[in-house]
mmCIF file of the N, C-alpha and C atoms, coordinates in Angstrom:
data_MODEL
# 
_entry.id   MODEL 
# 
loop_
_atom_site.group_PDB 
_atom_site.id 
_atom_site.type_symbol 
_atom_site.label_atom_id 
_atom_site.label_alt_id 
_atom_site.label_comp_id 
_atom_site.label_asym_id 
_atom_site.label_entity_id 
_atom_site.label_seq_id 
_atom_site.pdbx_PDB_ins_code 
_atom_site.Cartn_x 
_atom_site.Cartn_y 
_atom_site.Cartn_z 
_atom_site.occupancy 
_atom_site.B_iso_or_equiv 
_atom_site.pdbx_formal_charge 
_atom_site.auth_seq_id 
_atom_site.auth_comp_id 
_atom_site.auth_asym_id 
_atom_site.auth_atom_id 
_atom_site.pdbx_PDB_model_num 
ATOM 1   N N  . UNK A 1 1  ? 0.811   -1.199 0.000   1.00 0.00 ? 1  UNK A N  1 
ATOM 2   C CA . UNK A 1 1  ? 0.000   0.000  0.000   1.00 0.00 ? 1  UNK A CA 1 
ATOM 3   C C  . UNK A 1 1  ? 0.851   1.258  0.000   1.00 0.00 ? 1  UNK A C  1 
ATOM 4   N N  . UNK A 1 2  ? 2.039   1.171  0.520   1.00 0.00 ? 2  UNK A N  1 
ATOM 5   C CA . UNK A 1 2  ? 2.911   2.340  0.556   1.00 0.00 ? 2  UNK A CA 1 
ATOM 6   C C  . UNK A 1 2  ? 3.886   2.317  -0.602  1.00 0.00 ? 2  UNK A C  1 
ATOM 7   N N  . UNK A 1 3  ? 4.081   3.457  -1.214  1.00 0.00 ? 3  UNK A N  1 
ATOM 8   C CA . UNK A 1 3  ? 5.100   3.572  -2.251  1.00 0.00 ? 3  UNK A CA 1 
ATOM 9   C C  . UNK A 1 3  ? 6.388   4.015  -1.566  1.00 0.00 ? 3  UNK A C  1 
ATOM 10  N N  . UNK A 1 4  ? 7.382   3.152  -1.501  1.00 0.00 ? 4  UNK A N  1 
ATOM 11  C CA . UNK A 1 4  ? 8.625   3.507  -0.816  1.00 0.00 ? 4  UNK A CA 1 
ATOM 12  C C  . UNK A 1 4  ? 9.294   4.746  -1.403  1.00 0.00 ? 4  UNK A C  1 
ATOM 13  N N  . UNK A 1 5  ? 9.071   5.020  -2.672  1.00 0.00 ? 5  UNK A N  1 
ATOM 14  C CA . UNK A 1 5  ? 9.645   6.218  -3.278  1.00 0.00 ? 5  UNK A CA 1 
ATOM 15  C C  . UNK A 1 5  ? 9.006   7.492  -2.765  1.00 0.00 ? 5  UNK A C  1 
ATOM 16  N N  . UNK A 1 6  ? 7.694   7.437  -2.499  1.00 0.00 ? 6  UNK A N  1 
ATOM 17  C CA . UNK A 1 6  ? 6.972   8.609  -2.000  1.00 0.00 ? 6  UNK A CA 1 
ATOM 18  C C  . UNK A 1 6  ? 7.044   8.746  -0.483  1.00 0.00 ? 6  UNK A C  1 
ATOM 19  N N  . UNK A 1 7  ? 7.104   7.616  0.220   1.00 0.00 ? 7  UNK A N  1 
ATOM 20  C CA . UNK A 1 7  ? 7.065   7.615  1.682   1.00 0.00 ? 7  UNK A CA 1 
ATOM 21  C C  . UNK A 1 7  ? 8.173   6.734  2.256   1.00 0.00 ? 7  UNK A C  1 
ATOM 22  N N  . UNK A 1 8  ? 9.426   7.084  2.035   1.00 0.00 ? 8  UNK A N  1 
ATOM 23  C CA . UNK A 1 8  ? 10.509  6.202  2.479   1.00 0.00 ? 8  UNK A CA 1 
ATOM 24  C C  . UNK A 1 8  ? 10.582  6.024  3.999   1.00 0.00 ? 8  UNK A C  1 
ATOM 25  N N  . UNK A 1 9  ? 10.362  7.103  4.751   1.00 0.00 ? 9  UNK A N  1 
ATOM 26  C CA . UNK A 1 9  ? 10.440  6.994  6.213   1.00 0.00 ? 9  UNK A CA 1 
ATOM 27  C C  . UNK A 1 9  ? 9.293   6.164  6.775   1.00 0.00 ? 9  UNK A C  1 
ATOM 28  N N  . UNK A 1 10 ? 8.080   6.403  6.269   1.00 0.00 ? 10 UNK A N  1 
ATOM 29  C CA . UNK A 1 10 ? 6.928   5.642  6.748   1.00 0.00 ? 10 UNK A CA 1 
ATOM 30  C C  . UNK A 1 10 ? 7.055   4.173  6.369   1.00 0.00 ? 10 UNK A C  1 
ATOM 31  N N  . UNK A 1 11 ? 7.531   3.904  5.160   1.00 0.00 ? 11 UNK A N  1 
ATOM 32  C CA . UNK A 1 11 ? 7.739   2.524  4.732   1.00 0.00 ? 11 UNK A CA 1 
ATOM 33  C C  . UNK A 1 11 ? 8.733   1.819  5.641   1.00 0.00 ? 11 UNK A C  1 
ATOM 34  N N  . UNK A 1 12 ? 9.816   2.504  5.978   1.00 0.00 ? 12 UNK A N  1 
ATOM 35  C CA . UNK A 1 12 ? 10.817  1.916  6.871   1.00 0.00 ? 12 UNK A CA 1 
ATOM 36  C C  . UNK A 1 12 ? 10.231  1.655  8.252   1.00 0.00 ? 12 UNK A C  1 
ATOM 37  N N  . UNK A 1 13 ? 9.407   2.570  8.748   1.00 0.00 ? 13 UNK A N  1 
ATOM 38  C CA . UNK A 1 13 ? 8.790   2.388  10.065  1.00 0.00 ? 13 UNK A CA 1 
ATOM 39  C C  . UNK A 1 13 ? 7.838   1.205  10.070  1.00 0.00 ? 13 UNK A C  1 
ATOM 40  N N  . UNK A 1 14 ? 7.055   1.056  9.017   1.00 0.00 ? 14 UNK A N  1 
ATOM 41  C CA . UNK A 1 14 ? 6.118   -0.076 8.931   1.00 0.00 ? 14 UNK A CA 1 
ATOM 42  C C  . UNK A 1 14 ? 6.883   -1.389 8.854   1.00 0.00 ? 14 UNK A C  1 
ATOM 43  N N  . UNK A 1 15 ? 7.920   -1.411 8.047   1.00 0.00 ? 15 UNK A N  1 
ATOM 44  C CA . UNK A 1 15 ? 8.722   -2.632 7.920   1.00 0.00 ? 15 UNK A CA 1 
ATOM 45  C C  . UNK A 1 15 ? 9.433   -2.981 9.220   1.00 0.00 ? 15 UNK A C  1 
ATOM 46  N N  . UNK A 1 16 ? 9.748   -1.977 10.040  1.00 0.00 ? 16 UNK A N  1 
ATOM 47  C CA . UNK A 1 16 ? 10.400  -2.213 11.338  1.00 0.00 ? 16 UNK A CA 1 
ATOM 48  C C  . UNK A 1 16 ? 9.388   -2.551 12.421  1.00 0.00 ? 16 UNK A C  1 
ATOM 49  N N  . UNK A 1 17 ? 8.107   -2.661 12.044  1.00 0.00 ? 17 UNK A N  1 
ATOM 50  C CA . UNK A 1 17 ? 7.029   -3.012 12.975  1.00 0.00 ? 17 UNK A CA 1 
ATOM 51  C C  . UNK A 1 17 ? 6.834   -1.942 14.053  1.00 0.00 ? 17 UNK A C  1 
ATOM 52  N N  . UNK A 1 18 ? 7.027   -0.675 13.674  1.00 0.00 ? 18 UNK A N  1 
ATOM 53  C CA . UNK A 1 18 ? 6.902   0.436  14.615  1.00 0.00 ? 18 UNK A CA 1 
ATOM 54  C C  . UNK A 1 18 ? 5.476   0.612  15.131  1.00 0.00 ? 18 UNK A C  1 
ATOM 55  N N  . UNK A 1 19 ? 4.509   0.123  14.381  1.00 0.00 ? 19 UNK A N  1 
ATOM 56  C CA . UNK A 1 19 ? 3.109   0.314  14.761  1.00 0.00 ? 19 UNK A CA 1 
ATOM 57  C C  . UNK A 1 19 ? 2.487   -0.953 15.321  1.00 0.00 ? 19 UNK A C  1 
ATOM 58  N N  . UNK A 1 20 ? 3.281   -1.953 15.578  1.00 0.00 ? 20 UNK A N  1 
ATOM 59  C CA . UNK A 1 20 ? 2.771   -3.192 16.146  1.00 0.00 ? 20 UNK A CA 1 
ATOM 60  C C  . UNK A 1 20 ? 2.425   -4.205 15.072  1.00 0.00 ? 20 UNK A C  1 
ATOM 61  N N  . UNK A 1 21 ? 2.290   -5.408 15.509  1.00 0.00 ? 21 UNK A N  1 
ATOM 62  C CA . UNK A 1 21 ? 1.951   -6.502 14.597  1.00 0.00 ? 21 UNK A CA 1 
ATOM 63  C C  . UNK A 1 21 ? 0.465   -6.488 14.283  1.00 0.00 ? 21 UNK A C  1 
ATOM 64  N N  . UNK A 1 22 ? 0.098   -7.113 13.190  1.00 0.00 ? 22 UNK A N  1 
ATOM 65  C CA . UNK A 1 22 ? -1.301  -7.166 12.778  1.00 0.00 ? 22 UNK A CA 1 
ATOM 66  C C  . UNK A 1 22 ? -2.183  -7.826 13.830  1.00 0.00 ? 22 UNK A C  1 
ATOM 67  N N  . UNK A 1 23 ? -1.616  -8.754 14.593  1.00 0.00 ? 23 UNK A N  1 
ATOM 68  C CA . UNK A 1 23 ? -2.415  -9.432 15.624  1.00 0.00 ? 23 UNK A CA 1 
ATOM 69  C C  . UNK A 1 23 ? -2.909  -8.462 16.694  1.00 0.00 ? 23 UNK A C  1 
ATOM 70  N N  . UNK A 1 24 ? -2.224  -7.332 16.835  1.00 0.00 ? 24 UNK A N  1 
ATOM 71  C CA . UNK A 1 24 ? -2.594  -6.362 17.858  1.00 0.00 ? 24 UNK A CA 1 
ATOM 72  C C  . UNK A 1 24 ? -3.803  -5.527 17.458  1.00 0.00 ? 24 UNK A C  1 
ATOM 73  N N  . UNK A 1 25 ? -4.191  -5.565 16.203  1.00 0.00 ? 25 UNK A N  1 
ATOM 74  C CA . UNK A 1 25 ? -5.322  -4.785 15.714  1.00 0.00 ? 25 UNK A CA 1 
ATOM 75  C C  . UNK A 1 25 ? -6.597  -5.603 15.870  1.00 0.00 ? 25 UNK A C  1 
ATOM 76  N N  . UNK A 1 26 ? -7.087  -5.674 17.091  1.00 0.00 ? 26 UNK A N  1 
ATOM 77  C CA . UNK A 1 26 ? -8.277  -6.481 17.332  1.00 0.00 ? 26 UNK A CA 1 
ATOM 78  C C  . UNK A 1 26 ? -9.503  -5.636 17.628  1.00 0.00 ? 26 UNK A C  1 
ATOM 79  N N  . UNK A 1 27 ? -9.310  -4.349 17.863  1.00 0.00 ? 27 UNK A N  1 
ATOM 80  C CA . UNK A 1 27 ? -10.419 -3.485 18.239  1.00 0.00 ? 27 UNK A CA 1 
ATOM 81  C C  . UNK A 1 27 ? -10.764 -2.555 17.081  1.00 0.00 ? 27 UNK A C  1 
ATOM 82  N N  . UNK A 1 28 ? -11.865 -2.842 16.408  1.00 0.00 ? 28 UNK A N  1 
ATOM 83  C CA . UNK A 1 28 ? -12.276 -2.027 15.265  1.00 0.00 ? 28 UNK A CA 1 
ATOM 84  C C  . UNK A 1 28 ? -12.641 -0.603 15.664  1.00 0.00 ? 28 UNK A C  1 
ATOM 85  N N  . UNK A 1 29 ? -12.956 -0.373 16.931  1.00 0.00 ? 29 UNK A N  1 
ATOM 86  C CA . UNK A 1 29 ? -13.323 0.982  17.340  1.00 0.00 ? 29 UNK A CA 1 
ATOM 87  C C  . UNK A 1 29 ? -12.145 1.938  17.186  1.00 0.00 ? 29 UNK A C  1 
ATOM 88  N N  . UNK A 1 30 ? -10.910 1.448  17.322  1.00 0.00 ? 30 UNK A N  1 
ATOM 89  C CA . UNK A 1 30 ? -9.740  2.295  17.110  1.00 0.00 ? 30 UNK A CA 1 
ATOM 90  C C  . UNK A 1 30 ? -9.660  2.737  15.651  1.00 0.00 ? 30 UNK A C  1 
ATOM 91  N N  . UNK A 1 31 ? -9.913  1.831  14.740  1.00 0.00 ? 31 UNK A N  1 
ATOM 92  C CA . UNK A 1 31 ? -9.897  2.153  13.315  1.00 0.00 ? 31 UNK A CA 1 
ATOM 93  C C  . UNK A 1 31 ? -11.029 3.115  12.992  1.00 0.00 ? 31 UNK A C  1 
ATOM 94  N N  . UNK A 1 32 ? -12.213 2.848  13.504  1.00 0.00 ? 32 UNK A N  1 
ATOM 95  C CA . UNK A 1 32 ? -13.362 3.715  13.261  1.00 0.00 ? 32 UNK A CA 1 
ATOM 96  C C  . UNK A 1 32 ? -13.103 5.117  13.801  1.00 0.00 ? 32 UNK A C  1 
ATOM 97  N N  . UNK A 1 33 ? -12.482 5.207  14.976  1.00 0.00 ? 33 UNK A N  1 
ATOM 98  C CA . UNK A 1 33 ? -12.153 6.510  15.551  1.00 0.00 ? 33 UNK A CA 1 
ATOM 99  C C  . UNK A 1 33 ? -11.197 7.266  14.637  1.00 0.00 ? 33 UNK A C  1 
ATOM 100 N N  . UNK A 1 34 ? -10.178 6.584  14.137  1.00 0.00 ? 34 UNK A N  1 
ATOM 101 C CA . UNK A 1 34 ? -9.218  7.220  13.248  1.00 0.00 ? 34 UNK A CA 1 
ATOM 102 C C  . UNK A 1 34 ? -9.857  7.699  11.959  1.00 0.00 ? 34 UNK A C  1 
ATOM 103 N N  . UNK A 1 35 ? -10.727 6.882  11.388  1.00 0.00 ? 35 UNK A N  1 
ATOM 104 C CA . UNK A 1 35 ? -11.416 7.270  10.156  1.00 0.00 ? 35 UNK A CA 1 
ATOM 105 C C  . UNK A 1 35 ? -12.336 8.454  10.412  1.00 0.00 ? 35 UNK A C  1 
ATOM 106 N N  . UNK A 1 36 ? -13.064 8.427  11.523  1.00 0.00 ? 36 UNK A N  1 
ATOM 107 C CA . UNK A 1 36 ? -13.935 9.555  11.879  1.00 0.00 ? 36 UNK A CA 1 
ATOM 108 C C  . UNK A 1 36 ? -13.128 10.839 12.028  1.00 0.00 ? 36 UNK A C  1 
ATOM 109 N N  . UNK A 1 37 ? -11.984 10.745 12.668  1.00 0.00 ? 37 UNK A N  1 
ATOM 110 C CA . UNK A 1 37 ? -11.120 11.907 12.856  1.00 0.00 ? 37 UNK A CA 1 
ATOM 111 C C  . UNK A 1 37 ? -10.641 12.449 11.515  1.00 0.00 ? 37 UNK A C  1 
ATOM 112 N N  . UNK A 1 38 ? -10.230 11.568 10.641  1.00 0.00 ? 38 UNK A N  1 
ATOM 113 C CA . UNK A 1 38 ? -9.782  11.967 9.309   1.00 0.00 ? 38 UNK A CA 1 
ATOM 114 C C  . UNK A 1 38 ? -10.913 12.630 8.526   1.00 0.00 ? 38 UNK A C  1 
ATOM 115 N N  . UNK A 1 39 ? -12.089 12.025 8.549   1.00 0.00 ? 39 UNK A N  1 
ATOM 116 C CA . UNK A 1 39 ? -13.224 12.592 7.822   1.00 0.00 ? 39 UNK A CA 1 
ATOM 117 C C  . UNK A 1 39 ? -13.659 13.929 8.396   1.00 0.00 ? 39 UNK A C  1 
ATOM 118 N N  . UNK A 1 40 ? -13.596 14.081 9.719   1.00 0.00 ? 40 UNK A N  1 
ATOM 119 C CA . UNK A 1 40 ? -13.912 15.368 10.342  1.00 0.00 ? 40 UNK A CA 1 
ATOM 120 C C  . UNK A 1 40 ? -12.951 16.446 9.867   1.00 0.00 ? 40 UNK A C  1 
ATOM 121 N N  . UNK A 1 41 ? -11.687 16.094 9.736   1.00 0.00 ? 41 UNK A N  1 
ATOM 122 C CA . UNK A 1 41 ? -10.697 17.048 9.250   1.00 0.00 ? 41 UNK A CA 1 
ATOM 123 C C  . UNK A 1 41 ? -10.953 17.445 7.809   1.00 0.00 ? 41 UNK A C  1 
ATOM 124 N N  . UNK A 1 42 ? -11.317 16.476 6.978   1.00 0.00 ? 42 UNK A N  1 
ATOM 125 C CA . UNK A 1 42 ? -11.630 16.772 5.577   1.00 0.00 ? 42 UNK A CA 1 
ATOM 126 C C  . UNK A 1 42 ? -12.862 17.660 5.490   1.00 0.00 ? 42 UNK A C  1 
ATOM 127 N N  . UNK A 1 43 ? -13.859 17.361 6.300   1.00 0.00 ? 43 UNK A N  1 
ATOM 128 C CA . UNK A 1 43 ? -15.073 18.177 6.322   1.00 0.00 ? 43 UNK A CA 1 
ATOM 129 C C  . UNK A 1 43 ? -14.753 19.620 6.720   1.00 0.00 ? 43 UNK A C  1 
ATOM 130 N N  . UNK A 1 44 ? -13.911 19.802 7.724   1.00 0.00 ? 44 UNK A N  1 
ATOM 131 C CA . UNK A 1 44 ? -13.525 21.141 8.159   1.00 0.00 ? 44 UNK A CA 1 
ATOM 132 C C  . UNK A 1 44 ? -12.746 21.871 7.073   1.00 0.00 ? 44 UNK A C  1 
ATOM 133 N N  . UNK A 1 45 ? -11.889 21.164 6.373   1.00 0.00 ? 45 UNK A N  1 
ATOM 134 C CA . UNK A 1 45 ? -11.124 21.773 5.282   1.00 0.00 ? 45 UNK A CA 1 
ATOM 135 C C  . UNK A 1 45 ? -12.041 22.236 4.163   1.00 0.00 ? 45 UNK A C  1 
ATOM 136 N N  . UNK A 1 46 ? -13.013 21.416 3.814   1.00 0.00 ? 46 UNK A N  1 
ATOM 137 C CA . UNK A 1 46 ? -13.970 21.790 2.762   1.00 0.00 ? 46 UNK A CA 1 
ATOM 138 C C  . UNK A 1 46 ? -14.783 23.006 3.195   1.00 0.00 ? 46 UNK A C  1 
ATOM 139 N N  . UNK A 1 47 ? -15.247 23.006 4.436   1.00 0.00 ? 47 UNK A N  1 
ATOM 140 C CA . UNK A 1 47 ? -16.037 24.130 4.938   1.00 0.00 ? 47 UNK A CA 1 
ATOM 141 C C  . UNK A 1 47 ? -15.211 25.410 4.943   1.00 0.00 ? 47 UNK A C  1 
ATOM 142 N N  . UNK A 1 48 ? -13.960 25.313 5.363   1.00 0.00 ? 48 UNK A N  1 
ATOM 143 C CA . UNK A 1 48 ? -13.091 26.495 5.391   1.00 0.00 ? 48 UNK A CA 1 
ATOM 144 C C  . UNK A 1 48 ? -12.822 26.987 3.977   1.00 0.00 ? 48 UNK A C  1 
ATOM 145 N N  . UNK A 1 49 ? -12.600 26.081 3.048   1.00 0.00 ? 49 UNK A N  1 
ATOM 146 C CA . UNK A 1 49 ? -12.354 26.463 1.652   1.00 0.00 ? 49 UNK A CA 1 
ATOM 147 C C  . UNK A 1 49 ? -13.583 27.155 1.063   1.00 0.00 ? 49 UNK A C  1 
ATOM 148 N N  . UNK A 1 50 ? -14.754 26.637 1.361   1.00 0.00 ? 50 UNK A N  1 
ATOM 149 C CA . UNK A 1 50 ? -15.990 27.236 0.853   1.00 0.00 ? 50 UNK A CA 1 
ATOM 150 C C  . UNK A 1 50 ? -16.210 28.619 1.451   1.00 0.00 ? 50 UNK A C  1 
ATOM 151 N N  . UNK A 1 51 ? -15.865 28.766 2.711   1.00 0.00 ? 51 UNK A N  1 
ATOM 152 C CA . UNK A 1 51 ? -16.052 30.048 3.400   1.00 0.00 ? 51 UNK A CA 1 
ATOM 153 C C  . UNK A 1 51 ? -15.063 31.091 2.882   1.00 0.00 ? 51 UNK A C  1 
ATOM 154 N N  . UNK A 1 52 ? -13.838 30.669 2.584   1.00 0.00 ? 52 UNK A N  1 
ATOM 155 C CA . UNK A 1 52 ? -12.792 31.592 2.161   1.00 0.00 ? 52 UNK A CA 1 
ATOM 156 C C  . UNK A 1 52 ? -12.804 31.876 0.664   1.00 0.00 ? 52 UNK A C  1 
ATOM 157 N N  . UNK A 1 53 ? -13.583 31.119 -0.097  1.00 0.00 ? 53 UNK A N  1 
ATOM 158 C CA . UNK A 1 53 ? -13.633 31.289 -1.538  1.00 0.00 ? 53 UNK A CA 1 
ATOM 159 C C  . UNK A 1 53 ? -14.421 32.553 -1.863  1.00 0.00 ? 53 UNK A C  1 
ATOM 160 N N  . UNK A 1 54 ? -13.870 33.413 -2.735  1.00 0.00 ? 54 UNK A N  1 
ATOM 161 C CA . UNK A 1 54 ? -14.614 34.640 -3.093  1.00 0.00 ? 54 UNK A CA 1 
ATOM 162 C C  . UNK A 1 54 ? -15.901 34.301 -3.855  1.00 0.00 ? 54 UNK A C  1 
ATOM 163 N N  . UNK A 1 55 ? -16.921 35.094 -3.628  1.00 0.00 ? 55 UNK A N  1 
ATOM 164 C CA . UNK A 1 55 ? -18.213 34.873 -4.297  1.00 0.00 ? 55 UNK A CA 1 
ATOM 165 C C  . UNK A 1 55 ? -18.068 35.120 -5.788  1.00 0.00 ? 55 UNK A C  1 
ATOM 166 N N  . UNK A 1 56 ? -18.711 34.267 -6.582  1.00 0.00 ? 56 UNK A N  1 
ATOM 167 C CA . UNK A 1 56 ? -18.703 34.419 -8.035  1.00 0.00 ? 56 UNK A CA 1 
ATOM 168 C C  . UNK A 1 56 ? -20.008 35.051 -8.483  1.00 0.00 ? 56 UNK A C  1 
ATOM 169 N N  . UNK A 1 57 ? -19.900 35.996 -9.396  1.00 0.00 ? 57 UNK A N  1 
ATOM 170 C CA . UNK A 1 57 ? -21.104 36.656 -9.912  1.00 0.00 ? 57 UNK A CA 1 
ATOM 171 C C  . UNK A 1 57 ? -21.487 36.099 -11.246 1.00 0.00 ? 57 UNK A C  1 
# 
């Protein structure tokens, strides 16, 4: 999923097991929380962009 050319540091961290083994990912609520947080940030960015965009006539 990671392109080592675009994300060399992150790729190295994943390969070094910096985020834990897959067996440790047993609680889907952690994933759901992360996705919700990401989507909230995207929503805020869109709202800010719409607010800051000059009105078109």
